[in-house]
N, C-alpha and C positions, 0 to 999 in steps of 0.2 A: 505493500501501501505506500504511495507519495502520500510527503507532506501536506501537499494540496487537498488530496481525498480524506486525511486525517481532519484536517482545519474544517471541512465541509460539512463531517460528521458532526464536529461539535454545536453546529448550527441548527442539525436536524430535528426538529421536534418529538420523533421517535425515539430518540437515543439521548434525551433528557440525562440521561444518569451519568453519563459521560462528561459531558463539563463539568457536574457536579463533583466526580469522583478525582477529574484535575484540578478544581479550586481545591478540594481539602488534601490533595497528595501534595501540592505546590506550598499552601498553606502552613503544613504540618513539617516539612521537609525546610522550611528556613525558619521555624520556631525551632525544630530539631535542630539546626547548624548551629544557632546561636547558643542555646544551652548546652549543647553538647560540647564546645570551647570549655567549658568549665570541668565538664566531664574527665575531659582528656588531660587538660590542665593539673588538676588533682588526682589522675590516675584511678578514678572511680565506675571504669566501664561494670564491673561486677554486680555495683548499686544500680546500675542502670536496667541489667539484665535482670534483677533481681525484683524492680518496682515493675518491668514487661510482664513477669509473671504473677506480681501482686495483687494486678489491676483482675484479673480475670475469674475472682469471684463474683467482683462487684459487676461484670458485663453478665455474668451469669443469672445473677438472682435477676439483672433489669431484663433479662430476656424472659428468663422464665413470667415476671409480672409484668410484661408488655412496655417498659419503661425505655429510658432514653440509656442505651450502652454507655456512651461519653458521660453521662451524670452516674450513672453504678461505678463504674470503673473508676472514675476519679476519687469517689468516695473509698472505696476499698485500696486502692494506691496510696492515697494520702494517708488512711490510718496506719496502713502497715509501714509507711515510711517514716508515719511517729513513732511508731513500737521500733523499729530498728535503731533511731536516734535515742530513744531513751531507755533501750537496753542496752545500748553499748556505752552507757556511761559508767556501767562496772566494767571496770578493765578488767578483771578475771577472766570474762569471754571475749576473744578480739572480736571487732566488727565482721571480718568476712564469715567469720563462722556464725555470727546470730545472722547476718544476711540469706547465708545458706540455711538456717533452719525456717526463717519465714518465708524464702521464696519457695521450698518445695510445698510447706503447710498452707500456702497459700494457694497454690496450684492444684493440690488434691483437694482443697475445699472447693476448688471452681468447678474439678470435673464431677465430683459427687451433686453437687447442686446442679447443674445442667444436665446430668443423667437421667434426673427426674423428670426432666421435662420431656415432652414426647416429640420425635423425629430430631433428637437433640443431634446425633452424628453429622448431619450436613450443617448445622449451625456450627458444632465444633469447630470443622473444618474452614469455615469462614472466619471465626474467631484467630484461629491459628494461623492462619495461610494470607487473610486480607482479601477485597472482594470490590469490585467498582461498582458493582450493580446492589438495588435497595439502600441505597442513601438517603433518608430523608429531607426534606428542607430543613425542618428545625436543626439537623446535627450543622448541616452547610454553615449556619448563625451562630450554634455554639461554638464551631470549633474557629471561626472568624473570630470572637468574642474572647474567647477563652487565649486565642493566640496573642491578642494586643494587650490583654492584663500578664500575659508572662513578659512580652517584650516589655511593657512598664517598667514592670518589678528588677526586669534586669538591668535597664536604664537608672532605676534610681541607686537598685543596691550594687552598681559594678566595681565600683572601688574597693567594698568591703569582702565581694567576692573573691575576687583578685588576691586581696591580701590573706584572707584565710585560705585560700587556694596555694599562695605562694610557701607561709609559714604561719602555721596554725598557735606555734606557744607565741611567737611576735606578736600575732594580733591579739593573745591575751592580754601579754603584756602591754597593750596599747589600749586596752580597756574595749575591744569590740566585743560585742556580745555573740561570740564562736557557736555556741548553743543553738541559740535563735536561728541565726545564718544557715548552720547545717538545716534546721528543720526547712527552711523556707526553700533552699537550694533542692533538696529532697521532693519537696512539694511542687518546685517547677519541672525537676526532673519529670515528675508523675503527671503533670498535667500535659506537658508534651509527648509520652508516650501514647497518653490515653487518646488526643485527638488524632494520632496516628495509626490508631487499631484498625478503621475500618477498611481504609487502602491497602494498610502495610501487612498488618497481620499481627496477633499478639508473641511469636518467635521471633519475626523478623525485624522488627519494631529497632530493635540496638542497633541495628545496622545504619538504620538512618540516623540514629543519634549521634553513633562513633566516627563513622568512616568518613562523613563528608569533612568534620571537625580533624581528624587525624591527616586527611588530604591536604587541608589549610595548614596544619602545623609545620607539614614537609615545604609547605610554598613560599614561606614568610616565617619573618624570627618577632614581627611584632604583635603582639595580642589583638591591637584595634585591626590589624588587617587581616590577621586569622578570622576575629569574627564579622569583619564583611563577607570574607572568603567562603568561610563554610555555609552559609545560607543561599549563596550563590550556586557554589557547589551539589546543595541538598534540591535545590528548586530546579537546577538543570536536571539533575538527575530524574527528580519527579516526572518533567516533562517528557525526557526521552525515554525512562522506562514505560511511562502507560502509553507513548506512541508505539513503540515496540511490543509492547503487550497487546493492543488493540489491532496491529499490524500481523501479529503471529500466532495469536491467540494463546499466548501464555499467562500464567498465573503474575498478577500485576505486580503484588509485592516482592515475591521473588526478583521481577525483571527490574525493580526500580534500584534493589538494592546490590545487583549483579553491576548496572550500569554505575552506581556509586564506587565501587569495589575497582571496577575498571579505571577510574579515575585516580583513585587511591593508588593503584599499581601505578599507573604512568607517573605521578606525582614521585612516586617512589623511584621509579629507574630515569626519569630526566626533568626532577623539578632543577631551578636555575644553580642553586646553591649545596641543596642534599639531596639531590638525585645521587642512584648507586653509580649510573653510567657517568653521571656529570664528575662526581668526584673521581673517579677512575681513570678518567679523560685530564683530570689536572696533576695527577703524581707523575712523575719521571719514569718515563717505562711502562707506565700503565700501571705500576702496584706499590706498592708503598707500606706504612702501617695500617692497619685495620684503620676505617673510618669508622669507621667501628672504634673511633677515637671518642665516642660519646660518651659520656660520664653520669654518673649518678649525680643528680642537682640534689643538695642534701636539703633545701627549701622545700623540694616541690614531690619529694620521689619519683622522678621519671628522667628518663636519660635524654641526655641533652649534650651536643658536640661543644666541645669547648670555645671554639671558636664563634658561635651563635647561639649565644644566652637569649631567653625572650626578653622582650625588651618591653617596657612597662612605663609609661608615659604617667609623670604626676601632672595636675592640673595647669600647674604653671610652666609646661613644658620640660622640667630636668626629667631626668632619670633616676632612680633611688640608687 
């Protein structure tokens, strides 16, 4: 199918679900791209995975009661995120262990709940892998409104989120409410995941949250630029993925994630400064010390090349 045919299909009345699917996919990709930057910066991908599974019981309850899937998933995800934050205050059990406990428990609860509904097998597949059909108009407005709220909170708390992601102990010493910032960030991750479920699916949504931000991290050393690139990569991946899915009759969620992964792999190979092939060409004779001269940044717990630290500019233009 040509691009012209795809654009034509977007305006056909009998294919009204197609532009709605495109709108939700692009909006959720943009929001996930922005929030995903904090997830990548802090190294909390496992938390994103836990939240993606934690929303499942809420979706199951909403399906059984014929309510809003987005609202049901949001309630369950936020509740699980709060439990993780609260229980993690006890340092006896580490945060990743708690995430594993609540992840499995929430997903198992969702399976039990939805199994009580007639015809749950088909619905379960839609929840897990996404679908572009059957999206009600109210969810379109709900996703748009929720996305604006998320972006507004990110804009308002950006400096605080960056400080906590880079150095939690220093943030506490500065008097920042780290506990409450953790809760807000977990809630934002939850909402970003929930608004993406209908087109991407419960299993694949983590790819939309992590992959565009990880690709952007390879393309720039500046957080501000990274937070612009990630939603662009996510939105473009959603558009191209939906086009390919419609053209070749493939699952929409899987196709979008594969497109985003292709962008990540391309950046990993040929990014101007950090691409694998680019670094190899810069070395005399095509070999040298592993660039792999990446070291562990003690502040963020992520690997960063020593010659390219992440630059975060303060409000007065100075770099800390």
